[in-house]
C-alpha positions as a Markdown table, in Angstrom:
| # | Residue | x | y | z |
|---|---|---|---|---|
| 1 | Met | -13.3 | -53.0 | -21.5 |
| 2 | Asp | -12.0 | -55.8 | -24.4 |
| 3 | Gly | -12.3 | -58.6 | -22.5 |
| 4 | Ala | -16.5 | -57.7 | -21.2 |
| 5 | Pro | -19.2 | -60.4 | -22.6 |
| 6 | Arg | -19.5 | -59.5 | -26.2 |
| 7 | Leu | -23.4 | -58.5 | -25.7 |
| 8 | Ile | -21.5 | -55.5 | -25.3 |
| 9 | Ser | -21.6 | -54.0 | -28.8 |
| 10 | Arg | -18.8 | -52.4 | -30.7 |
| 11 | Arg | -20.1 | -49.0 | -31.0 |
| 12 | Arg | -20.7 | -49.0 | -27.2 |
| 13 | Arg | -17.3 | -50.3 | -26.9 |
| 14 | Glu | -14.8 | -48.2 | -28.6 |
| 15 | Leu | -17.0 | -45.1 | -27.1 |
| 16 | Phe | -16.3 | -46.7 | -23.5 |
| 17 | Lys | -12.4 | -46.0 | -24.7 |
| 18 | Val | -13.4 | -42.0 | -26.1 |
| 19 | Leu | -14.4 | -41.2 | -22.6 |
| 20 | Val | -11.4 | -43.1 | -20.6 |
| 21 | Ala | -8.9 | -41.6 | -22.9 |
| 22 | Pro | -5.8 | -39.3 | -20.8 |
| 23 | Pro | -7.4 | -36.5 | -21.5 |
| 24 | Val | -10.8 | -37.2 | -19.8 |
| 25 | Leu | -8.8 | -38.5 | -17.2 |
| 26 | Ile | -6.2 | -35.3 | -16.7 |
| 27 | Arg | -9.9 | -33.1 | -16.2 |
| 28 | Gln | -10.6 | -34.6 | -13.7 |
| 29 | Val | -6.9 | -34.4 | -11.4 |
| 30 | Cys | -9.0 | -31.3 | -10.0 |
| 31 | Pro | -9.7 | -30.7 | -6.7 |
| 32 | Pro | -13.5 | -29.6 | -5.1 |
| 33 | Ile | -13.3 | -26.4 | -6.0 |
| 34 | Ile | -15.6 | -24.0 | -4.2 |
| 35 | Ala | -17.5 | -21.4 | -6.6 |
| 36 | Arg | -17.0 | -17.6 | -4.8 |
| 37 | Cys | -21.5 | -18.2 | -4.9 |
| 38 | Thr | -21.8 | -20.8 | -3.1 |
| 39 | Trp | -19.2 | -19.3 | -0.5 |
| 40 | Gly | -21.2 | -16.2 | -0.6 |
| 41 | Ala | -18.1 | -13.6 | -1.7 |
| 42 | Ala | -18.8 | -10.5 | -2.1 |
| 43 | Pro | -18.7 | -7.9 | -5.3 |
| 44 | Tyr | -14.6 | -7.4 | -6.4 |
| 45 | Ile | -14.4 | -3.3 | -5.9 |
| 46 | Gly | -13.4 | -1.8 | -9.8 |
| 47 | Thr | -12.0 | -3.9 | -12.1 |
| 48 | Pro | -10.0 | -6.8 | -12.2 |
| 49 | Thr | -6.7 | -7.3 | -14.0 |
| 50 | Leu | -6.3 | -9.9 | -16.9 |
| 51 | Leu | -3.2 | -12.3 | -15.9 |
| 52 | Ser | -1.3 | -13.7 | -18.8 |
| 53 | Leu | -1.2 | -17.9 | -18.6 |
| 54 | Pro | 0.9 | -19.9 | -17.7 |
| 55 | Leu | 2.3 | -18.6 | -14.7 |
| 56 | Thr | 5.8 | -19.3 | -13.6 |
| 57 | Tyr | 5.0 | -19.6 | -10.0 |
| 58 | Leu | 3.0 | -21.1 | -7.1 |
| 59 | Phe | 2.6 | -19.4 | -3.8 |
| 60 | Ile | 1.9 | -20.6 | -0.8 |
| 61 | His | 0.5 | -19.2 | 2.7 |
| 62 | His | -1.4 | -19.5 | 5.8 |
| 63 | Thr | -4.1 | -16.8 | 6.9 |
| 64 | Ala | -3.0 | -16.7 | 10.7 |
| 65 | Ser | -6.3 | -15.0 | 10.9 |
| 66 | Pro | -8.4 | -16.8 | 10.8 |
| 67 | Ser | -5.6 | -18.7 | 13.8 |
| 68 | Gln | -8.1 | -22.2 | 13.9 |
| 69 | Pro | -8.4 | -24.6 | 10.8 |
| 70 | Cys | -12.0 | -24.4 | 9.7 |
| 71 | Leu | -13.6 | -28.0 | 9.4 |
| 72 | Thr | -16.4 | -27.6 | 8.1 |
| 73 | Phe | -18.2 | -25.9 | 4.7 |
| 74 | Glu | -20.5 | -22.9 | 6.4 |
| 75 | Gln | -17.0 | -22.8 | 8.9 |
| 76 | Cys | -14.9 | -22.0 | 6.0 |
| 77 | Ser | -17.0 | -20.2 | 4.4 |
| 78 | Ala | -17.8 | -17.8 | 6.8 |
| 79 | Asp | -13.9 | -18.2 | 7.6 |
| 80 | Met | -14.1 | -16.7 | 3.0 |
| 81 | Arg | -16.0 | -14.3 | 4.1 |
| 82 | Ser | -14.2 | -12.9 | 7.1 |
| 83 | Met | -11.0 | -12.8 | 5.3 |
| 84 | Gln | -12.6 | -10.9 | 2.6 |
| 85 | Arg | -14.4 | -8.3 | 4.6 |
| 86 | Phe | -11.0 | -7.7 | 6.3 |
| 87 | His | -8.8 | -7.1 | 3.0 |
| 88 | Gln | -11.6 | -4.8 | 1.4 |
| 89 | Glu | -12.3 | -3.1 | 4.2 |
| 90 | Glu | -9.1 | -3.1 | 5.7 |
| 91 | Arg | -6.5 | -3.4 | 4.2 |
| 92 | Gly | -8.3 | -1.2 | 0.5 |
| 93 | Trp | -7.9 | -4.1 | -2.0 |
| 94 | Asp | -10.1 | -4.6 | -4.8 |
| 95 | Asp | -11.5 | -8.6 | -3.2 |
| 96 | Ile | -9.7 | -11.1 | -1.0 |
| 97 | Gly | -6.1 | -11.2 | -1.9 |
| 98 | Tyr | -5.4 | -15.1 | -2.0 |
| 99 | Ser | -6.3 | -16.7 | -5.6 |
| 100 | Phe | -7.3 | -19.5 | -3.9 |
| 101 | Val | -7.5 | -20.9 | 0.0 |
| 102 | Ala | -7.6 | -24.8 | 1.2 |
| 103 | Gly | -9.6 | -25.0 | 4.0 |
| 104 | Ser | -9.6 | -28.7 | 6.4 |
| 105 | Asp | -12.7 | -29.6 | 4.9 |
| 106 | Gly | -11.9 | -31.1 | 1.6 |
| 107 | Asn | -12.3 | -28.4 | -0.3 |
| 108 | Val | -10.6 | -25.3 | -1.8 |
| 109 | Tyr | -12.0 | -22.1 | -2.3 |
| 110 | Glu | -12.3 | -19.7 | -4.9 |
| 111 | Gly | -10.4 | -16.4 | -4.3 |
| 112 | Arg | -9.3 | -14.6 | -7.2 |
| 113 | Gly | -9.4 | -18.0 | -9.6 |
| 114 | Trp | -7.4 | -18.8 | -12.4 |
| 115 | Lys | -8.2 | -15.9 | -14.3 |
| 116 | Trp | -7.0 | -12.9 | -12.5 |
| 117 | Gln | -4.3 | -11.1 | -10.6 |
| 118 | Gly | -4.3 | -11.1 | -7.0 |
| 119 | Ala | -2.6 | -9.1 | -3.4 |
| 120 | His | -1.2 | -12.3 | -2.5 |
| 121 | Thr | 2.7 | -12.0 | -2.8 |
| 122 | Gly | 3.7 | -8.3 | -3.2 |
| 123 | Gly | 5.7 | -7.8 | -6.0 |
| 124 | Tyr | 4.8 | -10.9 | -7.7 |
| 125 | Asn | 1.3 | -10.8 | -7.8 |
| 126 | Ser | 1.1 | -11.1 | -12.1 |
| 127 | Lys | 3.9 | -14.5 | -12.4 |
| 128 | Gly | 2.1 | -16.9 | -9.6 |
| 129 | Tyr | -0.7 | -18.0 | -8.0 |
| 130 | Gly | -1.6 | -16.9 | -4.4 |
| 131 | Val | -2.7 | -20.6 | -2.1 |
| 132 | Ser | -3.3 | -20.1 | 1.0 |
| 133 | Phe | -4.4 | -22.8 | 3.6 |
| 134 | Ile | -6.9 | -22.1 | 6.5 |
| 135 | Gly | -5.8 | -21.7 | 10.2 |
| 136 | Asp | -1.6 | -20.8 | 11.6 |
| 137 | Tyr | 1.2 | -22.7 | 10.9 |
| 138 | Thr | 3.9 | -22.6 | 13.3 |
| 139 | Ser | 3.5 | -24.9 | 15.5 |
| 140 | Thr | 1.7 | -27.4 | 13.5 |
| 141 | Leu | 1.0 | -28.8 | 10.0 |
| 142 | Pro | -2.3 | -28.4 | 7.8 |
| 143 | Ser | -4.2 | -31.8 | 7.4 |
| 144 | Gln | -2.8 | -34.4 | 5.6 |
| 145 | His | -5.9 | -33.9 | 3.3 |
| 146 | Ala | -5.6 | -30.4 | 2.0 |
| 147 | Met | -1.7 | -30.3 | 1.7 |
| 148 | Ala | -3.2 | -33.0 | -0.5 |
| 149 | Leu | -5.5 | -31.1 | -2.1 |
| 150 | Val | -3.1 | -28.7 | -3.4 |
| 151 | Arg | 0.6 | -30.2 | -3.4 |
| 152 | Asp | -1.3 | -32.9 | -5.8 |
| 153 | Gln | -4.4 | -32.0 | -7.3 |
| 154 | Leu | -4.7 | -28.4 | -7.8 |
| 155 | Ala | -1.1 | -28.0 | -8.7 |
| 156 | Ser | -1.8 | -31.1 | -11.8 |
| 157 | Cys | -5.2 | -29.6 | -12.3 |
| 158 | Ala | -3.3 | -26.0 | -12.8 |
| 159 | Val | -0.4 | -27.4 | -14.5 |
| 160 | Ala | -3.0 | -29.7 | -17.4 |
| 161 | Gly | -5.2 | -26.2 | -17.9 |
| 162 | Gly | -2.2 | -24.9 | -19.2 |
| 163 | Arg | -2.6 | -22.0 | -16.2 |
| 164 | Leu | 0.9 | -23.2 | -14.8 |
| 165 | Val | 4.2 | -24.0 | -16.5 |
| 166 | Ser | 5.3 | -27.9 | -15.8 |
| 167 | Ser | 7.9 | -26.5 | -14.5 |
| 168 | Tyr | 6.2 | -24.4 | -12.3 |
| 169 | Ile | 8.6 | -23.2 | -8.9 |
| 170 | Leu | 7.0 | -23.9 | -5.7 |
| 171 | Lys | 7.6 | -21.0 | -2.9 |
| 172 | Gly | 6.8 | -20.2 | 0.4 |
| 173 | His | 5.7 | -16.3 | 0.4 |
| 174 | Arg | 8.7 | -15.1 | 3.6 |
| 175 | Gln | 10.9 | -15.7 | 0.4 |
| 176 | Met | 9.4 | -13.3 | -1.1 |
| 177 | Val | 8.9 | -10.0 | 1.5 |
| 178 | Ser | 9.6 | -9.8 | 5.1 |
| 179 | Thr | 7.3 | -12.5 | 6.7 |
| 180 | Ser | 7.1 | -15.4 | 8.5 |
| 181 | Cys | 4.3 | -16.9 | 5.9 |
| 182 | Pro | 3.2 | -19.3 | 6.3 |
| 183 | Gly | 5.0 | -20.2 | 9.4 |
| 184 | Asn | 7.6 | -22.1 | 10.3 |
| 185 | Thr | 6.4 | -25.4 | 10.9 |
| 186 | Phe | 5.1 | -25.3 | 7.3 |
| 187 | Tyr | 7.6 | -23.6 | 5.8 |
| 188 | Lys | 10.4 | -26.7 | 6.9 |
| 189 | Glu | 7.1 | -29.5 | 5.1 |
| 190 | Ile | 6.9 | -26.8 | 1.8 |
| 191 | Thr | 10.8 | -27.7 | 1.6 |
| 192 | Thr | 9.6 | -31.0 | 0.8 |
| 193 | Trp | 7.2 | -31.2 | -1.7 |
| 194 | Gly | 8.4 | -31.0 | -5.6 |
| 195 | His | 8.8 | -28.2 | -7.4 |
| 196 | Tyr | 10.3 | -26.0 | -4.1 |
| 197 | Gln | 12.6 | -23.6 | -5.2 |
| 198 | Val | 14.8 | -22.3 | -2.3 |
| 199 | Arg | 17.4 | -20.0 | -4.2 |
| 200 | Cys | 15.6 | -16.5 | -4.6 |
| 201 | Leu | 14.3 | -14.7 | -7.3 |
| 202 | Gly | 16.0 | -11.7 | -9.0 |
C-alpha cells in the first residue's frame, strides 16, 4: 500500500493498514461452517450444557454410517439430518453427538458447535471438541481438502477464537474408548498431524 499512487489519501492508506492488521487476518482462517439452521437441524432436546472454554482436546472421528463421503451440500445436509435422527431417536441423545462434521463438499457442518458439550467421546465430552468426517475410513482416507479444513483451518480458528488452548492435544476416538473409529487408515494418517499425542490420558 505504501507504494500505491499518491492520489490515494493518507487517511485511506491508514484505514487499509488497519483492515489488514493481524487480528482481522486471524479471524479469516476459519473454514466455511454451515450453521444448523442451514442444514435443517431439528431442535435440541432438553437444555444443553455450556462448555468451559478454552478446551484442551480435539478428538477425531469418522461416521462409518453414512459410509460414503458426501460430495454436495445437499447430500451432506441430508447425512447430517440422518445422523441427528439416529442419535436422538435410536441412541436417545439430546442432539447429534459431534461438535462439528467435515463433508467432502468443502464445508464443515455445525453439530453442537463451539459453546455446547457434545456426546462424541465418552468421559471426555466436557474436555474437548469431537470432529467427525462423513464416511468410513477403515481402508481409505477423507479427501485432502476435507482433512486440511479440519487440521489447518478449524483447529487454528478454535485457537484464535479462544476455544482451544494453543497447546491442544489431538486424539483419535479409539484412543479414548474401545472402538475402531476413526478407521485404521485414517487413524494412521492423524498420527502424522501436529498436536497428535500417543500417550493415553489419565
